[in-house]
C-alpha positions, -999 to +999 in steps of 0.1 A: +528-657-638+492-668-640+471-696-625+463-728-643+439-756-635+446-793-640+414-811-649+413-847-660+450-847-664+451-818-689+468-784-684+447-754-693+467-722-689+448-690-682+451-658-662+416-657-646+405-665-611+373-681-624+381-715-610+358-718-580+333-736-601+359-761-613+354-798-609+378-817-587+409-806-606+438-793-586+450-757-591+486-745-591+504-712-593+529-715-621+561-695-620+577-683-651+610-681-632+630-711-620+606-736-602+628-739-571+634-701-566+622-689-532+595-662-536+604-628-522+583-613-495+560-583-502+583-560-482+613-569-504+592-565-536+577-532-525+611-515-521+617-518-559+653-513-552+668-531-581+670-564-563+641-582-580+662-597-608+688-612-586+688-647-572+678-651-536+714-656-525+726-626-545+697-605-531+705-614-495+742-606-500+734-573-517+710-562-490+737-570-464+762-549-483+738-520-485+733-522-448+770-524-442+777-493-462+746-474-449+759-463-415+794-460-400+780-469-366+765-500-380+798-510-395+814-510-361+788-531-343+774-555-369+786-590-378+777-606-411+787-642-420+778-657-453+781-690-471+799-674-499+825-646-500+823-612-516+847-583-521+823-560-504+817-584-475+829-571-441+852-592-419+834-609-390+832-589-358+839-608-326+812-610-299+817-590-267+826-610-236+799-594-216+768-572-218+740-560-196+713-573-220+713-599-247+683-600-270+676-630-292+657-622-324+661-596-350+626-592-361+603-562-355+598-573-318+635-577-310+646-545-327+617-526-310+630-537-276+666-528-285+653-494-298+633-486-266+659-498-242+685-476-258+660-447-257+656-453-219+694-450-214+706-486-215+735-489-239+753-521-231+730-542-253+737-570-278+711-582-302+718-616-318+700-629-349+705-665-361+699-654-397+695-619-411+676-590-395+639-591-404+643-624-422+618-643-400+581-639-398+587-601-400+598-605-435+565-620-446+541-598-425+512-582-444+522-549-429+488-538-416+488-516-386+453-516-370+440-503-337+407-523-341+412-544-309+390-557-282+415-555-253+424-521-240+461-529-237+462-542-272+445-511-285+471-489-267+500-509-281+487-507-316+480-469-313+516-464-300+530-485-328+511-465-354+525-432-341+560-446-338+561-459-373+548-426-387+578-407-375+604-434-378+615-425-413+621-389-403+641-401-373+663-426-391+662-416-428+652-451-437+620-456-457+595-477-439+567-478-465+544-461-440+511-450-456+480-438-436+454-458-455+427-461-429+408-494-424+372-505-429+359-534-409+328-549-425+298-563-408+276-589-425+254-594-394+238-573-367+258-590-340+290-582-358+279-546-361+273-545-324+308-558-318+322-531-340+302-504-321+316-516-288+351-512-302+342-478-317+331-465-283+365-475-268+384-460-297+366-427-294+375-422-257+411-431-266+411-401-290+413-424-321+389-412-348+364-438-360+331-439-377+302-464-378+288-461-413+262-475-437+272-498-466+268-470-492+296-451-474+318-481-478+313-481-515+323-444-516+356-451-498+364-483-517+345-487-550+357-523-556+338-536-525+306-555-530+282-541-503+250-561-511+253-583-479+266-557-455+246-542-426+272-516-417+309-511-411+335-492-390+360-468-405+392-459-387+410-433-409+443-433-390+451-470-395+481-476-417+502-500-437+540-504-436+568-525-448+574-546-417+609-556-426+619-520-433+604-509-400+625-535-383+657-523-401+649-487-392+645-496-355+678-515-356+695-486-372+683-462-346+693-487-318+727-491-333+733-454-334+724-454-296+751-480-289+733-513-294+756-540-309+739-562-335+753-595-347+737-615-374+743-652-383+747-659-346+727-687-329+721-691-292+722-727-280+711-721-244+708-695-217+731-699-186+714-697-152+728-698-117+707-698-085+676-687-104+693-657-122+704-653-158+742-652-160+749-654-198+743-671-231+761-698-251+763-691-288+779-708-318+805-681-316+812-682-279+798-671-246+784-637-235+779-629-198+748-609-192+723-599-165+692-599-187+681-621-216+652-613-238+636-642-258+621-627-290+628-658-311+593-659-326+582-694-336+614-708-320+608-691-286+592-723-272+622-745-279+647-719-269+629-715-236+632-752-229+669-753-239+679-731-209+697-746-180+665-737-160+637-744-185+613-715-192+578-724-204+567-702-234+534-717-247+531-709-284+528-729-316+533-722-353+506-723-379+508-718-417+493-684-427+484-678-464+479-646-484+481-639-521+497-611-542+483-599-575+496-580-605+484-544-607+448-537-617+441-520-651+436-489-631+461-495-603+448-491-567+462-460-550+486-467-522+463-450-497+433-472-505+417-482-472+425-517-459+395-539-458+388-564-430+359-587-436+359-609-404+326-627-414+343-636-447+376-644-427+397-622-450+417-589-451+426-569-482+451-542-486+466-523-516+499-536-528+519-521-558+487-512-576+472-547-570+461-563-538+475-584-509+448-606-494+448-633-468+428-645-439+422-669-410+406-701-422+384-724-401+408-753-406+443-740-400+474-761-405+497-762-375+534-768-380+563-780-358+595-760-354+618-784-335+654-781-343+656-744-351+677-756-381+662-730-405+681-698-402+656-678-421+619-684-427+612-694-463+580-694-482+563-727-474+546-749-499+516-734-518+483-751-511+456-737-533+430-762-522+434-751-486+433-714-497+402-718-519+376-708-493+395-675-486+398-669-523+361-674-528+354-649-500+377-624-517+359-628-550+325-624-534+337-592-517+355-579-548+339-596-579+356-573-604+389-590-596+380-623-611+401-616-642+431-603-623+464-622-626+478-638-594+514-631-588+520-656-560+505-674-530+526-668-499+526-694-471+545-682-441+546-695-405+531-674-377+531-683-340+499-683-319+493-686-281+466-705-262+444-674-256+451-652-287+471-628-267+509-622-270+533-633-243+553-607-224+571-604-192+597-620-169+599-657-163+585-668-130+614-693-125+644-673-138+650-637-128+663-616-156+648-638-183+623-618-203+600-629-231+581-611-259+567-636-285+536-652-298+522-622-316+492-641-332+498-625-366+497-590-351+534-584-348+534-553-369+505-537-350+519-546-316+556-546-322+563-509-313+540-507-283+550-542-269+587-533-272+581-501-253+562-518-224+588-546-221+617-521-221+599-501-194+595-533-174+632-541-176+644-506-168+618-494-143+607-527-128+572-524-142+556-511-174+536-479-176+503-497-183+486-528-169+498-557-190+485-585-169+464-599-198+497-604-217+519-615-188+538-648-192+528-657-157+491-660-167+501-695-180+514-725-161+534-754-172+502-773-180+497-751-211+530-760-225+522-796-237+529-798-274+497-817-280+477-792-261+493-763-280+488-780-314+451-786-307+445-752-291+461-731-319+439-749-344+410-733-325+427-700-318+436-690-354+399-691-366+388-673-335+408-642-345+380-634-369+352-651-350+326-630-333+337-622-298+306-625-276+306-623-238+314-654-218+326-676-247+348-705-238+376-724-255+366-759-266+400-775-270+424-785-242+395-790-218+391-813-188+428-808-181+424-799-144+392-810-127+378-813-092+372-848-078+335-838-081+336-832-118+317-863-130+292-860-102+284-823-111+285-830-148+258-856-144+237-831-125+236-807-155+268-786-149+279-764-178+315-756-176+340-728-181+377-729-180+401-708-159+438-714-159+432-749-172+407-757-144+371-767-151+346-746-132+308-748-132+290-718-148+255-729-139+234-761-137+208-768-163+176-782-147+160-814-162+139-807-192+157-776-204+169-773-240+206-780-235+215-774-272+200-740-272+218-730-240+252-742-253+249-725-287+234-692-275+258-664-283+243-629-279+251-594-266+215-593-252+198-612-224+213-647-224+193-680-223+208-688-189+192-658-173+164-676-154+187-705-145+212-682-128+184-662-112+170-694-095+205-702-082+209-667-068+175-669-052+184-702-035+217-686-022+197-658-006+168-679+007+180-714+013+215-729+007+237-737-023+269-755-030+295-740-054+327-760-062+355-735-060+384-759-060+402-739-087+412-712-062+450-710-056+460-723-022+494-719-005+508-728+029+535-707+045+552-720+076+585-717+095+603-731+126+602-698+144+586-664+138+600-660+103+567-668+085+549-640+104+577-615+098+579-624+061+541-621+056+539-589+076+563-572+052+547-587+021+511-580+029+493-547+036+469-559+064+479-570+099+484-607+100+495-608+137+461-620+147+449-648+170+451-684+157+420-692+137+413-657+124+411-649+087+424-617+072+415-602+038+446-585+025+466-577-005+502-580-017+512-546-030+541-533-051+563-504-043+537-480-058+510-494-036+492-513-064+477-548-060+500-576-071+475-600-054+443-599-035+438-628-011+425-642+022+449-656+048+440-679+077+464-683+107+464-720+113+488-718+142+515-695+155+540-705+127+517-716+098+494-697+075+469-708+048+466-684+018+437-684-007+441-664-040+424-661-074+427-691-097+448-674-124+472-660-097+489-694-091+521-687-110+523-650-105+517-652-067+542-681-063+568-661-082+562-629-061+565-649-029+597-667-040+612-635-053+609-618-018+618-649+003+652-647+021+676-672+005+688-687+038+656-686+058+637-714+075+606-706+056+586-733+038+563-723+009+541-751-004+515-750-032+486-771-019+461-762-046+458-798-056+455-811-021+421-795-012+387-795-028+369-762-019+332-761-015+313-728-009+282-734+012+262-702+007+229-692+022+210-686+055+204-724+059+241-732+056+244-730+094+217-757+098+233-780+072+268-778+087+256-780+123+238-812+116+268-827+099+294-817+124+273-819+156+288-785+165+268-753+168+277-731+138+258-699+148+277-666+148+280-668+186+299-700+184+316-696+150+321-658+144+327-642+110+361-646+094+370-675+116+388-708+106+386-741+124+396-776+115+367-800+122+349-832+112+321-831+086+303-865+083+330-892+086+358-870+073+383-854+096+406-824+090+382-802+071+392-766+072+359-747+077+360-709+072+331-685+079+332-665+046+318-670+011+335-643-011+301-629-018+289-611+013+262-637+018+262-659+050+278-693+048+311-712+049+340-723+028+350-759+033+386-769+023+384-807+021+414-831+016+407-845-019+402-881-007+372-870+013+357-846-013+330-870-027+319-881+007+316-846+021+297-834-010+273-863-008+267-857+029+260-820+023+235-828-005+217-855+016+214-835+047+206-803+028+176-817+010+152-807+038+167-772+037+163-768-001+199-773-011+210-772-047+241-767-068+251-733-081+278-719-104+302-690-109+276-669-127+255-668-096+286-660-075+295-632-099+260-616-096+261-619-058+296-604-054+290-575-078+257-564-062+276-564-028+303-542-044+331-569-040+361-562-062+380-591-077+417-591-087+422-594-125+388-579-132+385-548-110+419-547-093+453-546-109+489-535-102+479-499-108+450-499-082+457-491-046+436-499-015+428-462-011+413-460-046+390-489-041+377-482-006+399-507+012+419-484+034+404-503+064+424-533+052+457-516+055+479-513+086+490-477+080+486-469+117+503-500+131+539-488+127+547-519+107+567-516+075+554-534+044+559-531+006+540-501-007+535-484+026+554-452+017+534-448-015+501-453+004+511-428+030+519-402+003+486-410-015+467-406+018+482-372+022+478-360-014+444-376-022+434-402-049+429-395-086+404-424-092+378-441-072+361-475-074+324-468-079+292-488-083+266-479-109+230-489-112+215-486-147+184-466-145+167-466-179+180-499-191+155-526-203+170-560-195+148-578-220+153-555-250+186-535-246+222-546-250+238-558-219+269-543-203+297-567-198+330-549-191+350-521-206+321-498-213+330-460-212+316-441-182+305-405-187+300-379-160+280-348-170+287-357-206+325-361-202+344-394-203+357-403-168+366-440-169+353-474-179+336-503-163+356-533-150+329-558-144+291-560-144+262-583-137+225-584-134+213-580-098+184-603-093+177-585-060+176-549-074+162-562-107+187-540-125+221-541-140+250-532-117+283-521-131+316-516-113+343-493-125+368-465-117+359-428-121+387-403-128+386-365-130+401-349-161+406-312-167+384-305-197+410-283-214+444-298-205+431-334-198+453-333-166+443-358-140+428-342-109+418-354-075+385-374-071+367-368-039+335-384-027+317-351-033+329-353-070+314-387-073+281-379-056+274-346-075+277-361-110+251-372-136+264-405-150+259-425-182+272-459-193+280-463-230+270-497-244+279-500-281+273-463-287+241-461-267+242-443-234+221-453-204+216-432-172+232-446-141+232-439-104+267-438-088+275-450-052+306-454-032+292-481-010+269-512-014+232-508-018+225-529+013+200-503+025+181-508-008+181-545-003+165-541+032+140-516+019+130-538-010+126-569+013+104-549+037+083-537+008+078-573-005+069-585+030+043-558+034+028-565+000+028-603+008+011-597+042-014-574+027-023-600+000-029-627+026-051-603+046-076-600+018 
């Protein structure tokens, strides 16, 4: 079948792609077969199993029969129900009355979970699929397995998937179409090449071979590629392609042999919940009682979540995704021809049956709705050649010799996307036993194996073997589940998959959703905003006269345009006084009628909270392994009430952790008061003067000691919770203000503070201040695998108090054995801030030439006039790669380098803040200044 153009109402049949110069005629893909026939997926076509001449209904039935006869084990556990009868069709198999786990969804994700759960020893598992196995999005996947990822956890998932798929055929005897083709990511700009170099440095330390190469090398590996506009590329030789549907069937086969029951043509209407726990599922064939439910329903996961007796929010939305298939070239492409990813051209290209499969992520995606779940299997959606034309033009520019190649079909299949381009994994914060793995953002094949492994570990062991917080369902709140929000956000997300990922970029859609009462006031004063958990937070404030357009559009891996602006804010925080709106921080109140609140919190938190009223305690909530589930500050308001402050994106996770451990019949009261208080951070040496003048109360350390909380009046407003801390190590106060008083208190602070040099500041200044003071933040530096002993916070743990708390046994054992990683500060020595690439996060750390860890956060220190990086150092045996103990002596005796996009910079390592350096530098400046005046 070829392509024809309709121009001026006339049909002109031809088999060429030379139609980009056409006038406004519309282009159509003409089928030589029946017009209404559903086009088969590339996976089905690639099998060449004698099914290509059958109708769709006959093909589906034949494939089911082949599966039925393939395995005796499968015959006893599968259920097939068809619209028509067949002599070979098996009788329906009744559903079990109960099971330990019910999995909804028979694509590559659901079958991967079933496979890994059975490998971990769980056998009482039922997998339900409303249509046929692998007949959803999995059926239409392009089948590319790529480890080229920015996030470490995504890279690990893809690497595991690749290795799993490579051995799956040998394990199951089912062909999966696995071919190790390698992949080539192209760079048309220097910024894109820098981005690839950053990824390459991370791949290398993971043991994944990769190579940054010149355009001529690209032409050698793939002779059809036009290299005239390239500045470089990255080659990953172990990337692969598979038949996604066959991988899914192989996983299902292996799971079935391990005891998993699989029932097709079975729809789940809702999940049954009692007292916050999963109790079973209701299907169109009856009920199944279960302890665990896993929602792997793909584009239907959102609606299935809402249909539960206790709704579960799963924020994802479907978009149309296009790719085309061609007839073989005159000289057919070899099956191991490298996959091409041209992100600047927004396309990918892989070999397919001697021809090519090519698709991409256009700038103007088409979202779709999936209400009703009335489509048992995903079908090829309507072709839209006008919409696909920009991607086709990119393809022809990249491979101009294809212009006479005949197009076989244009595939349009739905894919589900999430608000932040990362898949959704984990347990529901509202229903225990309800797990989710969905929203794969068109990377289901790459992530399916690894994601299934981590979720299975989570269910069996209580936690996965890696830090999956970037993917955790609890990173979202109900506010991200608005259909309008999701529809608008995925229209931004889908193009961003191939957009250049530069540091500190922000989403543009779904903004101004959660704002402080001061938003308009700050916006009028030049605030530039970032978004965290749906909350608008000021990054910095643009002074009058600055070029706002240039600041907003600056995207660079080098010194940013806001450098001087943030520097002036930092200077004001150190020398005068600044105000930072930190209202987004999560805020809870825990109280009780008796001593239950104290007893509960003493068990849940690692530091001692039995302190006098008014005192503030920095502490963490730990898991059984001693890792940080949360890092927070708690003020004791009275004997039976506590005020808890946590990171912004911990609102859902922290609430779920507290509720999970609360006694069912207690007199405890837990209230989320985030929305009740505006939080202003008053930072700087003159903060004392400003607050003293407004409150008519002396605020000096003698009268208001560090880490103290007191309710007082500020201006005309009563009931302001004033705390002597700033989250930065600088002097000052946090003011928690009832929202109705927020504007008044802010105006009073700015009016009184004028004579003390007050100004607004943003989170970029806060970041610089806290990093140069060696302050670790949860979600950036700390995670569930980091213990207090590993990050120098043993003094915040009540190990010697004789009080039991979650994680105590693990910490006692670690204290006895020693730690295997240590949180370390690095000062870049030979780095030119103006000319060199900046570190941001995730850069490899080398000690004496050997990889020992990676950075977790970094910032420019305006005090030291150098870059500061924070990160963890590990000790690996050079031969066995066994993890060894890390002592302070090991840290201090090493020579360190930080790898930034392949270039290493010398760094000085410290296990404590450089406060002595600050003092020395200030004294030196004072001496020089006094000497200057003396002349």
